[in-house]
C-alpha positions in Angstrom: 42.8 -15.1 57.0 39.0 -16.0 56.9 37.6 -17.9 60.2 34.9 -20.5 59.2 32.9 -21.4 62.3 31.0 -24.6 62.0 28.6 -25.5 64.6 26.6 -28.5 64.0 28.1 -32.1 64.1 26.8 -32.8 60.7 25.2 -30.7 58.0 23.3 -31.8 54.9 25.4 -33.3 52.3 25.5 -30.3 50.2 26.4 -28.1 52.6 29.1 -29.9 54.1 30.7 -30.2 50.7 30.4 -26.6 50.3 31.9 -25.1 53.7 34.8 -28.0 52.5 35.4 -26.4 49.4 35.0 -22.7 50.5 38.2 -23.4 52.8 41.3 -21.7 51.6 44.9 -22.3 52.2 45.5 -20.6 55.4 42.1 -19.9 56.6 40.8 -20.8 60.4 38.4 -23.5 61.3 36.6 -23.3 64.5 34.5 -26.0 66.3 32.0 -24.6 68.2 28.3 -25.9 69.9 28.1 -29.8 68.6 30.6 -29.4 66.4 33.2 -30.2 68.9 31.7 -33.5 68.5 33.5 -34.0 65.1 37.4 -34.3 67.1 35.6 -37.6 69.0 34.3 -39.5 65.6 35.4 -40.8 62.9 34.9 -37.1 61.3 38.4 -36.5 63.4 40.6 -38.0 60.3 38.6 -35.7 58.0 39.6 -32.7 60.0 43.0 -33.5 60.2 43.2 -33.9 56.6 42.1 -30.9 55.7 44.1 -29.0 58.2 46.9 -30.8 56.3 45.6 -30.1 52.8 45.1 -26.4 53.2 47.1 -25.7 56.2 44.2 -24.7 58.3 44.5 -23.6 61.8 42.1 -26.0 63.8 40.5 -24.2 67.0 37.9 -25.4 69.4 36.0 -23.2 72.2 36.9 -24.3 75.5 34.0 -24.0 77.0 32.2 -26.1 74.7 34.8 -29.1 74.9 33.4 -28.9 78.5 30.4 -28.7 78.5 29.9 -32.0 75.9 32.9 -33.7 78.2 35.2 -34.4 75.6 39.5 -33.8 75.5 40.0 -33.1 71.6 43.0 -34.7 70.5 43.7 -32.2 67.7 42.7 -28.5 67.3 43.6 -25.5 70.1 41.4 -24.7 72.8 40.3 -21.4 73.2 38.7 -19.5 75.9 36.3 -16.9 75.2 38.1 -14.0 74.9 40.8 -15.7 72.7 37.7 -16.4 70.4 37.0 -13.1 70.3 40.1 -11.8 69.5 40.8 -14.3 66.6 37.0 -13.3 65.8 38.0 -9.3 65.3 41.5 -10.2 63.6 39.9 -12.5 60.6 39.7 -11.0 57.4 36.1 -12.2 57.3 33.9 -14.4 59.3 31.8 -17.3 57.9 29.6 -18.9 60.1 28.2 -22.5 58.6 
């Protein structure tokens, strides 16, 4: 499992397309910092589609959700310790 960490609400089109295409079946996707807002915008449908299409595990940092005042309808909240554990268990970590 590769862990893809997304930290922006939106990237330039070429980078956005690149990280979408880089996802492989069984990878994990972690939303942190501003990327948590992807769960509350029209991007939520895109995330749900990627999760279903590639059998991804979708996570977000609980502290970022609290900081931005959002309650995501998709994904699994992680505390900092769980984030560290997930990061260490991944075969590779890719920060976009």
